[in-house]
ROTI-477418 format. One record per residue: chain; x, z, y negated of N, C-alpha, C, O, CB in turn. Coordinates in pm, 1 decimal, always signed. Each point is the difference from the previous one (the first is absolute). Glycine has a CB too. Example, Ala and Ser with C-alpha at 12.3 -4.5 7.8 and 13.67 -1.06 7.14 Angstrom:
2
{atom A,{+1319.0,+780.0,+569.0},{-89.0,+0.0,-119.0},{+90.0,+0.0,-120.0},{+103.6,+66.5,+1.9},{-292.8,+58.1,+115.4}}
{atom A,{+154.2,-196.6,-222.3},{+82.0,+6.0,-119.0},{-77.0,+73.0,-109.0},{+50.9,+16.9,-110.8},{+67.5,-231.4,+173.6}}
! end
This chain:
75
{atom A,{-8781.8,-1799.3,+5354.9},{+23.8,+135.6,-45.0},{+76.2,-4.7,-130.7},{+92.6,-79.7,-15.2},{-92.0,+165.7,+251.8}}
{atom A,{-38.4,-1.8,-330.7},{+69.8,+5.1,-127.8},{+35.5,+144.0,-33.1},{-62.2,+94.0,+49.4},{-59.0,-299.9,-128.6}}
{atom A,{+222.1,+221.0,-5.1},{+50.1,+130.5,-39.8},{-12.8,+10.5,-151.0},{+27.7,-96.2,-71.7},{+133.0,+107.1,+269.1}}
{atom A,{-202.9,+106.5,-246.6},{-6.6,+22.2,-143.1},{+137.5,+38.6,-50.4},{+59.6,+96.1,+48.6},{-301.0,-26.3,-33.0}}
{atom A,{+292.1,-144.3,-112.9},{+132.2,+23.6,-55.7},{-15.2,+16.4,-150.5},{-70.3,-77.7,-64.6},{+184.2,-55.0,+250.2}}
{atom A,{-49.3,+231.7,-240.3},{-3.7,+20.0,-144.6},{-138.4,+38.6,-46.8},{-64.0,+86.9,+59.2},{+248.1,-250.6,-84.6}}
{atom A,{-229.9,+100.9,-78.7},{-129.3,+30.8,-60.0},{-110.8,-79.9,+67.6},{-54.9,-93.4,-58.4},{+167.9,+144.2,-159.9}}
{atom A,{-145.4,-13.3,+341.6},{-111.3,-58.4,+74.4},{+15.3,-150.4,+17.8},{-98.9,-73.2,-4.0},{-46.9,+253.5,-84.0}}
{atom A,{+269.5,-227.3,+107.8},{+26.4,-141.9,+22.9},{+1.4,-25.9,+148.7},{+73.3,+66.7,+73.0},{+58.9,-84.7,-286.3}}
{atom A,{-211.3,-77.5,+260.7},{-0.7,-33.7,+141.9},{+122.1,-84.7,+33.9},{+38.5,-89.2,-75.6},{-290.3,+99.4,+79.8}}
{atom A,{+311.9,+19.4,+111.1},{+115.6,-76.4,+45.4},{-9.8,-12.3,+151.4},{-18.4,+99.7,+69.8},{+163.3,-19.7,-264.7}}
{atom A,{-132.9,-199.7,+244.6},{-5.0,-22.8,+144.1},{+132.0,+44.1,+63.2},{+103.3,+6.2,-66.6},{-264.2,-199.7,+34.9}}
{atom A,{+155.3,+223.8,+160.5},{+120.8,+41.2,+73.0},{+107.2,-108.6,-9.9},{+118.0,+31.4,-15.9},{-258.3,+106.8,+174.8}}
{atom A,{+101.4,-263.8,-149.8},{+96.3,-109.7,-8.8},{+69.9,-0.3,-135.9},{+120.4,-24.7,-7.5},{-260.4,-109.7,+167.3}}
{atom A,{+65.1,+161.7,-267.8},{+60.6,+5.2,-133.0},{+96.4,+117.5,-12.0},{+106.6,-12.6,-60.2},{-311.6,-95.0,-35.6}}
{atom A,{+168.0,+220.5,+152.5},{+85.9,+117.5,-3.2},{+129.7,-24.9,+77.0},{+107.7,+36.5,-47.0},{-311.0,+109.5,+27.8}}
{atom A,{+193.9,-207.6,+136.6},{+118.4,-32.7,+79.7},{+87.3,-102.1,-71.7},{+122.6,+11.0,+2.4},{-250.9,+37.9,+207.1}}
{atom A,{+66.8,-147.9,-272.9},{+75.1,-100.4,-74.4},{+77.5,+64.2,-114.4},{+116.4,-32.7,-22.7},{-288.0,-139.7,+83.2}}
{atom A,{+107.4,+263.0,-131.9},{+67.1,+69.0,-109.8},{+115.5,+86.1,+51.3},{+107.3,+2.7,-60.3},{-323.0,-2.2,-68.4}}
{atom A,{+193.8,+69.5,+239.7},{+105.1,+84.9,+57.0},{+119.5,-83.3,+44.7},{+114.4,+40.3,-21.0},{-288.6,+124.0,+94.8}}
{atom A,{+149.5,-279.8,-12.3},{+110.1,-85.3,+45.6},{+74.1,-63.2,-116.2},{+121.1,-20.3,+8.5},{-247.2,-25.1,+200.1}}
{atom A,{+56.4,+13.7,-317.2},{+64.7,-61.9,-115.4},{+80.0,+100.2,-81.9},{+106.4,-34.3,-51.6},{-289.7,-132.2,+45.6}}
{atom A,{+135.1,+288.2,-6.9},{+69.1,+101.3,-79.6},{+94.2,+85.3,+84.0},{+106.0,+40.5,-47.7},{-300.9,-36.9,-105.5}}
{atom A,{+157.5,+23.7,+276.7},{+77.8,+88.7,+86.0},{-52.7,+142.1,-10.6},{-34.5,+46.2,-108.7},{+236.5,-193.1,+82.3}}
{atom A,{-208.0,+215.0,+137.8},{-48.0,+137.8,+6.1},{+99.1,+80.1,+83.1},{+41.4,-44.0,+107.2},{-285.3,-27.8,-129.7}}
{atom A,{+281.6,+188.4,-26.3},{+88.7,+89.3,+74.1},{-79.9,+122.3,+40.1},{-60.1,+66.5,-84.3},{+265.5,-149.0,-40.1}}
{atom A,{-205.8,+111.7,+253.6},{-64.9,+119.8,+52.4},{+109.6,+92.7,+49.6},{+90.0,-42.9,+72.1},{-302.0,-84.1,-7.2}}
{atom A,{+205.1,+253.0,-102.9},{+100.1,+94.6,+48.4},{-67.6,+131.1,+35.2},{-101.6,+38.0,-58.3},{+280.3,-146.7,-82.3}}
{atom A,{-120.0,+176.0,+236.9},{-53.8,+128.1,+41.8},{+101.4,+74.5,+82.9},{+99.3,-56.5,+45.8},{-329.8,-36.3,-50.6}}
{atom A,{+204.3,+220.2,+23.3},{+88.8,+80.3,+82.2},{-79.4,+112.7,+63.1},{-100.3,+46.0,-54.6},{+297.5,-103.5,-91.3}}
{atom A,{-150.7,+100.7,+260.9},{-63.5,+109.4,+72.4},{+108.2,+84.8,+64.5},{+100.0,-51.8,+49.6},{-308.0,-86.1,-7.6}}
{atom A,{+187.1,+266.8,-43.2},{+93.2,+93.7,+61.8},{-77.9,+91.8,+92.6},{-101.2,+58.2,-39.3},{+256.8,-68.1,-160.8}}
{atom A,{-108.7,+22.4,+321.4},{-59.3,+93.2,+95.5},{+95.4,+117.4,+11.8},{+117.2,-16.2,+33.9},{-239.0,-168.9,+94.7}}
{atom A,{+69.2,+304.2,-157.4},{+86.0,+118.2,+6.0},{-68.6,+109.0,+81.5},{-122.3,+4.3,+12.8},{+224.5,-61.7,-236.9}}
{atom A,{-20.4,+143.1,+277.4},{-48.1,+112.0,+80.5},{+72.9,+125.2,-47.6},{+122.9,+5.2,+3.2},{-172.7,-155.3,+198.7}}
{atom A,{-24.2,+249.2,-245.3},{+56.0,+126.7,-49.1},{+98.5,-23.1,-114.6},{+103.2,+66.7,-7.7},{-132.0,+31.6,+236.6}}
{atom A,{-2.6,-191.7,-316.9},{+84.8,-26.2,-115.3},{+122.0,-83.6,+28.4},{+82.6,-19.8,-89.2},{-162.0,+229.7,+2.5}}
{atom A,{+93.9,-260.3,+209.4},{+114.1,-83.6,+36.6},{-49.0,-143.4,+17.0},{-87.1,-27.5,+82.6},{+205.0,+222.8,+31.3}}
{atom A,{-60.9,-286.9,-193.2},{-38.6,-140.8,+10.1},{+50.5,-57.5,+131.9},{+119.4,+4.1,+29.7},{-114.3,-28.1,-281.6}}
{atom A,{-98.8,-30.0,+330.8},{+36.9,-57.6,+129.3},{+8.1,-151.6,-6.5},{+94.2,-60.1,+51.6},{-202.0,+253.6,+61.8}}
{atom A,{+9.3,-254.7,-176.6},{-5.7,-146.4,-7.0},{-33.4,-41.3,-142.1},{-92.9,+52.9,-61.0},{+21.7,-69.1,+303.1}}
{atom A,{+147.8,-78.8,-294.4},{-27.4,-58.5,-131.0},{-16.1,-150.2,+18.8},{+83.5,-64.3,+63.6},{+46.8,+247.3,-185.4}}
{atom A,{-236.1,-238.1,+67.4},{-24.1,-143.9,+7.6},{-22.1,-50.8,-141.3},{-89.3,+47.2,-70.2},{-11.1,-29.9,+303.7}}
{atom A,{+181.0,-112.7,-274.9},{-16.2,-64.4,-129.7},{-34.2,-145.8,+22.4},{+52.3,-63.3,+91.7},{+110.0,+223.4,-200.8}}
{atom A,{-250.4,-213.8,+25.1},{-47.3,-136.8,+18.6},{-9.9,-69.4,-134.7},{-58.5,+53.5,-94.2},{-67.9,+13.8,+301.0}}
{atom A,{+183.4,-185.8,-215.2},{-16.3,-85.9,-116.8},{-32.5,-139.5,+50.3},{+71.7,-55.4,+83.4},{+89.2,+194.6,-224.3}}
{atom A,{-269.3,-195.4,+89.6},{-45.5,-131.1,+43.8},{-20.7,-87.8,-122.5},{-63.7,+41.9,-96.7},{-46.3,+56.6,+302.9}}
{atom A,{+163.0,-218.7,-202.5},{-20.1,-98.4,-105.1},{-93.2,-107.0,+53.9},{+27.2,-60.7,+103.6},{+201.4,+106.3,-205.6}}
{atom A,{-338.7,-68.3,+31.3},{-94.0,-104.9,+36.4},{+5.0,-104.2,-111.4},{-42.1,+26.3,-112.6},{-109.3,+134.6,+244.6}}
{atom A,{+203.0,-278.6,-99.8},{+11.7,-106.8,-98.7},{+17.4,-131.6,+73.4},{+35.2,-2.8,+117.9},{+66.0,+159.8,-288.9}}
{atom A,{-126.2,-265.3,+100.4},{+25.0,-130.7,+58.7},{+150.4,-25.7,-0.5},{+74.9,+70.3,-67.7},{-301.6,-156.4,-9.0}}
{atom A,{+269.8,-12.0,+150.3},{+142.0,-32.4,+7.1},{+52.6,-39.6,-138.2},{+109.6,+40.5,-38.7},{-137.7,-114.4,+278.4}}
{atom A,{-49.5,-4.6,-313.4},{+42.2,-44.7,-132.6},{+14.8,+117.8,-95.7},{+95.6,+5.9,-77.3},{-210.3,-224.8,+116.6}}
{atom A,{+20.6,+312.2,-34.1},{+6.8,+117.2,-87.4},{+120.3,+86.1,+35.1},{+71.4,+44.8,-89.7},{-320.6,-48.3,+64.6}}
{atom A,{+273.4,+27.8,+154.3},{+114.5,+80.5,+41.7},{+130.8,-67.2,-40.9},{+93.2,+68.2,-42.6},{-226.8,+21.8,+235.5}}
{atom A,{+142.0,-222.1,-180.7},{+120.6,-72.5,-41.5},{+20.8,+9.9,-150.4},{+112.7,+18.1,-46.1},{-142.1,-175.3,+238.4}}
{atom A,{-79.1,+145.6,-269.3},{+9.0,+8.7,-145.6},{+46.1,+139.7,-42.4},{+82.7,+13.0,-90.3},{-264.9,-186.4,+68.0}}
{atom A,{+129.3,+277.9,+86.8},{+40.4,+137.1,-32.2},{+147.0,+21.5,+35.2},{+75.2,+58.7,-77.9},{-311.0,+22.0,+117.9}}
{atom A,{+276.7,-129.0,+78.7},{+139.3,+15.3,+42.3},{+94.5,-71.8,-96.0},{+103.9,+54.6,-37.0},{-179.6,-36.6,+275.6}}
{atom A,{+40.4,-140.2,-279.2},{+85.4,-76.2,-90.0},{+9.4,+65.0,-137.7},{+107.1,-0.1,-60.7},{-168.3,-206.8,+185.2}}
{atom A,{-48.9,+262.2,-174.7},{+3.6,+63.6,-131.7},{+82.8,+128.1,+4.6},{+67.8,+32.6,-97.5},{-293.2,-130.1,+43.5}}
{atom A,{+221.2,+170.3,+165.0},{+81.2,+120.8,+11.9},{+147.4,-35.6,+16.6},{+86.6,+70.5,-51.8},{-281.7,+50.5,+153.6}}
{atom A,{+224.4,-228.5,-30.9},{+139.1,-42.3,+18.4},{+59.7,-45.3,-133.0},{+118.0,+23.8,-25.7},{-168.5,-92.2,+263.1}}
{atom A,{-28.9,+3.5,-321.8},{+49.3,-46.1,-129.5},{+23.4,+117.7,-94.1},{+87.5,-6.9,-86.3},{-209.6,-210.0,+117.7}}
{atom A,{+45.7,+324.2,-16.3},{+14.1,+116.4,-87.8},{+114.2,+90.6,+42.6},{+47.6,+80.0,-80.6},{-290.7,-91.6,+35.1}}
{atom A,{+288.1,+1.6,+169.3},{+107.2,+85.5,+50.8},{+135.1,-62.8,-32.2},{+23.6,-115.3,+36.2},{-173.3,+200.6,+148.9}}
{atom A,{+238.6,-12.9,-251.8},{+131.3,-56.8,-30.6},{+82.6,-14.3,+128.8},{-19.3,+75.7,+95.2},{+11.7,+27.4,-327.3}}
{atom A,{+98.8,-200.0,+234.4},{+83.8,-17.9,+120.0},{+90.1,+120.5,+19.8},{+35.6,+67.1,-96.9},{-40.6,-316.2,+66.3}}
{atom A,{+42.6,+277.7,+154.9},{+87.5,+115.6,+24.3},{+136.8,-19.8,-63.3},{+48.8,-112.3,-12.5},{-170.1,+156.9,+226.1}}
{atom A,{+181.5,+65.4,-252.7},{+132.7,-2.9,-59.7},{+102.7,-34.5,+107.4},{+3.7,+63.1,+105.7},{-72.7,+107.3,-280.2}}
{atom A,{+151.4,-269.6,+147.3},{+95.0,-44.7,+100.2},{+139.6,+57.0,-22.6},{+96.5,-51.2,+56.6},{-230.3,-156.0,-32.8}}
{atom A,{+146.9,+311.4,-104.7},{+131.2,+62.1,-19.0},{+38.9,+73.3,+127.4},{-84.6,+58.4,+67.7},{+45.0,-34.4,-316.9}}
{atom A,{+163.9,-27.5,+280.0},{+50.0,+69.2,+117.9},{+2.8,-87.4,+123.4},{+55.9,+40.9,+101.8},{-141.6,+167.2,-198.4}}
{atom A,{+27.4,-327.4,+91.8},{+9.0,-91.7,+114.4},{+111.3,-98.2,-25.4},{+17.3,-48.3,-111.8},{-262.8,+72.0,+161.6}}
{atom A,{+320.4,-53.1,+53.2},{+113.0,-91.6,-17.7},{-6.8,-111.5,+98.3},{+86.8,-87.3,+0.4},{+51.9,+271.1,-84.9}}
! end
């Protein structure tokens, strides 16, 4: 089975999964169930699909970009 991607480019499911695991994909969504204008149930969902190496690389790059916490006031 193949999927058309971009300008009529064939891509196998295995290639698509490989690309998703190497780059990482974030899926997010939300749903609210309400009755008479009153929100009863809210469901939020965020899913990260990536290989372990990709997730580690993303985590490390974000940790390097975040400055260390200010240690003033601790004794």
